[in-house]
C-alpha positions as CSV (number, residue, x, y, z in Angstrom):
1,X,2.0,-14.5,9.3
2,X,-0.9,-13.2,11.3
3,X,-1.3,-9.4,11.5
4,X,-3.6,-8.2,14.3
5,X,-3.8,-4.6,12.9
6,X,-3.9,-4.8,9.1
7,X,-4.4,-1.1,8.6
8,X,-1.5,-0.2,10.9
9,X,0.6,-2.8,9.1
10,X,-0.1,-1.2,5.7
11,X,0.7,2.3,7.0
12,X,3.9,1.1,8.5
13,X,4.9,-0.5,5.1
14,X,4.2,2.8,3.4
15,X,6.2,4.8,5.9
16,X,9.1,2.3,5.8
17,X,9.1,2.3,2.0
18,X,9.3,6.0,1.9
19,X,12.2,6.1,4.4
20,X,14.0,3.6,2.3
21,X,13.3,5.6,-0.9
22,X,11.4,2.8,-2.6
23,X,9.1,3.6,-5.6
24,X,6.7,0.7,-4.8
25,X,5.7,-1.5,-1.9
26,X,3.3,-4.4,-1.6
27,X,0.6,-5.2,1.0
28,X,-2.0,-8.0,1.3
29,X,-5.3,-7.0,-0.2
30,X,-8.4,-6.4,1.8
31,X,-11.5,-4.2,1.3
32,X,-10.5,-1.9,4.2
33,X,-7.0,-1.4,2.7
34,X,-8.4,-0.6,-0.7
35,X,-10.8,1.9,0.7
36,X,-8.0,3.6,2.7
37,X,-5.7,3.6,-0.3
38,X,-8.5,5.3,-2.4
39,X,-8.6,8.1,0.1
40,X,-4.8,8.4,0.3
41,X,-4.7,8.6,-3.5
42,X,-7.5,11.2,-3.7
43,X,-5.7,13.4,-1.0
44,X,-2.4,13.1,-2.9
45,X,-0.4,11.0,-0.4
46,X,0.3,8.1,-2.8
47,X,0.7,8.1,-6.6
48,X,-1.5,5.0,-7.3
49,X,-2.3,1.5,-6.3
50,X,-3.3,-1.7,-8.1
51,X,-4.7,-5.0,-7.0
52,X,-2.9,-8.1,-8.5
53,X,-3.2,-11.8,-8.0
54,X,0.2,-13.3,-7.3
55,X,-1.1,-16.9,-6.8
56,X,-4.6,-18.3,-7.0
57,X,-6.4,-17.1,-4.0
58,X,-3.7,-14.6,-2.9
59,X,-4.4,-11.0,-3.8
60,X,-1.8,-8.3,-3.3
61,X,-1.8,-4.5,-3.5
62,X,1.0,-2.8,-5.3
63,X,1.3,0.7,-3.9
64,X,3.2,3.4,-5.8
65,X,4.7,5.9,-3.4
66,X,4.8,9.6,-4.1
67,X,7.7,12.0,-3.3
68,X,7.9,15.8,-3.3
69,X,11.0,17.6,-4.6
70,X,12.4,14.3,-6.0
């Protein structure tokens, strides 16, 4: 799968995950995405994120979503 807008793809995954009430979502890892997630965490939009390696050479970001009032 080729994503032409990786940042837009990650933001869409976060938005769709929140609409579905998910506690965590995943996204492919890139330096740009990690930097944006660091800002989102600092500003309080997400709870946390972690980089994990699912397979050799395939890094993924696990993003913990944050909800207010439940």
